[in-house]
C-alpha positions in Angstrom: -21.5 -29.5 30.5 -19.9 -31.2 27.4 -21.3 -28.6 25.0 -19.8 -25.7 27.0 -16.5 -27.5 27.2 -16.5 -27.9 23.4 -17.3 -24.2 22.9 -14.5 -23.2 25.2 -12.1 -25.5 23.4 -13.0 -24.1 20.0 -12.5 -20.6 21.3 -9.0 -21.5 22.5 -8.2 -23.2 19.2 -9.6 -20.5 16.9 -7.2 -18.1 15.4 -7.8 -14.9 13.4 -5.3 -13.7 10.8 -5.1 -10.0 9.8 -3.1 -8.5 7.0 -2.0 -5.5 9.1 -1.1 -4.6 12.7 -3.7 -1.9 12.4 -6.5 -4.4 11.6 -5.3 -6.6 14.5 -5.3 -3.7 16.9 -8.8 -2.6 15.9 -10.2 -6.1 16.5 -8.5 -6.3 19.9 -9.8 -2.8 20.9 -13.3 -3.9 19.9 -13.0 -7.1 21.9 -14.1 -9.0 18.8 -12.9 -12.3 20.2 -11.0 -13.9 23.0 -9.1 -16.1 20.5 -5.6 -15.3 19.4 -5.3 -12.7 16.6 -2.1 -12.5 14.6 -0.8 -10.3 11.8 0.3 -12.1 8.7 0.7 -9.9 5.7 -0.8 -10.9 2.4 1.7 -12.3 -0.1 2.4 -11.3 -3.7 1.9 -14.2 -6.2 4.4 -17.0 -6.4 5.5 -15.9 -9.9 6.2 -12.2 -8.9 9.3 -10.8 -10.5 11.1 -8.5 -8.1 13.2 -5.9 -9.8 15.0 -2.6 -9.1 13.7 0.3 -11.3 15.6 3.4 -10.3 15.0 5.4 -13.4 11.8 7.3 -14.0 10.0 9.5 -16.5 9.3 12.3 -14.1 5.7 11.6 -12.9 4.0 10.6 -9.6 1.5 7.8 -10.0 -1.8 6.9 -8.4 -3.3 3.5 -9.1 -6.6 2.3 -7.6 -10.2 3.0 -7.2 -11.5 6.5 -7.9 -13.7 7.0 -4.9 -14.0 9.8 -2.3 -12.2 8.0 0.5 -9.1 7.3 -1.6 -8.1 11.0 -1.4 -7.5 11.4 -5.1 -8.9 15.0 -5.2 -6.4 15.9 -2.5 -3.6 14.3 -4.5 -4.6 16.4 -7.6 -4.5 19.6 -5.5 -1.2 18.7 -4.0 0.4 17.6 -7.3 -0.6 21.0 -8.8 0.8 22.7 -5.7 4.1 20.8 -6.0 4.3 21.5 -9.7 4.8 17.8 -10.7 3.2 15.6 -13.3 0.6 13.1 -12.0 -0.8 10.1 -13.8 -3.9 8.5 -12.4 -4.8 4.9 -13.2 -8.1 3.3 -12.4 -11.8 3.9 -12.5 -14.6 4.3 -10.0 -17.7 6.2 -8.9 -16.2 9.7 -8.9 -14.1 9.3 -12.1 -16.2 11.9 -14.0 -16.2 14.3 -11.2 -12.4 14.1 -10.8 -11.8 14.5 -14.6 -14.0 17.6 -14.6 -12.2 19.0 -11.6 -8.8 18.5 -13.2 -9.7 19.4 -16.8 -7.6 22.7 -16.7 -4.6 21.1 -15.0 -2.1 20.3 -17.7 0.1 18.2 -15.4 -2.7 15.7 -14.5 -3.5 12.8 -16.8 -6.1 10.1 -16.4 -5.1 6.8 -18.0 -8.1 4.6 -17.1 -8.0 1.0 -15.9 -4.7 -0.7 -16.6 -3.5 -4.2 -16.1 -0.7 -6.6 -17.1 2.4 -5.3 -18.9 0.9 -1.8 -19.4 0.3 -1.4 -15.7 3.8 -2.7 -14.9 5.3 -0.2 -17.3 3.5 2.7 -15.7 4.8 1.7 -12.3 8.4 1.1 -13.5 8.5 4.5 -15.1 7.0 6.5 -12.2 9.1 8.5 -9.8 6.9 7.1 -7.0 3.5 5.7 -6.2 1.3 7.9 -4.0 -1.5 6.4 -1.8 -3.4 9.4 -0.3 -6.2 7.4 1.4 -8.4 9.4 3.8 -9.9 6.3 5.3 -8.6 3.1 6.7 -6.4 0.9 4.5 -4.8 -2.4 5.4 -2.0 -3.4 3.0 -3.2 -2.5 -0.5 -1.9 -4.6 -3.4 -1.1 -1.5 -5.3 1.5 -0.6 -2.7 2.9 -4.1 -2.6 3.2 -4.3 -6.4 5.0 -1.0 -6.5 7.5 -2.0 -3.9 8.2 -5.3 -5.7 9.2 -3.1 -8.7 11.5 -1.1 -6.5 9.4 2.0 -6.3 9.2 4.3 -3.3 5.8 5.1 -1.7 4.3 8.3 -0.4 1.4 7.3 1.9 -1.0 9.0 4.3 -1.0 8.1 8.0 -4.1 6.0 7.7 -4.8 2.4 8.6 -2.0 0.0 7.7 -0.3 2.2 5.1 2.4 3.6 7.4 3.4 0.0 8.3 4.7 -0.3 4.7 7.0 2.7 4.8 10.0 3.6 6.9 9.8 7.4 6.6 12.8 8.7 4.6 14.1 5.2 3.8 11.7 3.6 1.3 9.3 6.5 1.0 7.5 9.2 3.0 4.6 9.3 5.4 2.5 12.4 5.8 -0.1 13.2 8.5 -1.5 16.6 7.4 -2.9 16.3 3.9 -1.8 19.9 3.2 1.8 18.7 3.6 1.6 16.1 0.9 3.0 18.5 -1.7 6.1 18.9 0.5 6.7 15.1 0.5 6.2 15.0 -3.3 8.7 17.8 -3.7 11.2 16.0 -1.4 10.8 12.8 -3.6 11.5 14.7 -6.8 14.5 16.6 -5.2 16.4 13.4 -4.3 19.8 13.0 -6.0 20.2 9.9 -8.2 22.2 8.2 -5.4 19.5 9.0 -2.8 16.8 7.9 -5.1 18.5 4.6 -6.0 18.9 3.9 -2.3 15.2 4.5 -1.6 14.2 2.3 -4.6 16.5 -0.5 -3.3 15.1 -0.2 0.2 11.5 -0.5 -1.1 12.5 -3.6 -3.1 14.2 -5.3 -0.2 11.2 -4.5 2.1 8.9 -6.2 -0.5 11.1 -9.3 -0.7 11.1 -9.6 3.1 7.4 -8.8 3.6 5.4 -10.3 0.7 7.2 -13.5 -0.2 4.6 -16.2 -1.0 6.8 -19.1 0.1 7.4 -17.4 3.5 3.7 -16.8 3.8 2.8 -20.4 3.2 5.4 -21.5 5.8 4.1 -19.1 8.4 0.5 -20.1 7.7 1.3 -23.8 8.1 3.0 -23.0 11.3 -0.2 -21.4 12.6 -2.1 -24.6 11.7 0.5 -26.7 13.5 0.3 -24.5 16.6 -3.5 -25.0 16.7 -3.3 -28.7 16.2 -0.8 -28.9 19.1 -3.3 -27.3 21.6 
């Protein structure tokens, strides 16, 4: 039947793009579609300025939504355990709860929502950016932006986060949330040479993974491949 043939042809030509291998695998496991699914990481803006920032002011940084699944309470506990300064940027539904929880911790500061040059400066001056998510992530912009500024990451083993980090090269990955403090300590214990190498690795990974021109080229190649079917 012509209608059935058209539907089958559309199925063959359809293509789904995911920003992480994790997302792609989840769709495949769920048998979401018989069409091709590819991973194509989201790009940073065309005007992104990539730079190496291997100096810091001695604090770990969290930037993002303040909600339960982001693991910020865990991060506060582990920063206190590690004995390092933590700056938290962002707002969200549990902001008040977190501030009340951390009110007696002198090493924890809430800086509210930041953007533009102020946000960039917080990232540049951080020792590292920590993403302690306790639920699935894909490829958060906060991680991408930090890497473009040459900052190492510490990430949980959730969703697409570990795809952004080569453990011990451009940051650290932890599985057990009670071990996050150990990773934070490891980050602050790096020599200047080791830290510079980690910052450089993060920057190079950002250049290779999030380049907007490369993204456009790859996206157009996918359109061309479908047109050729």
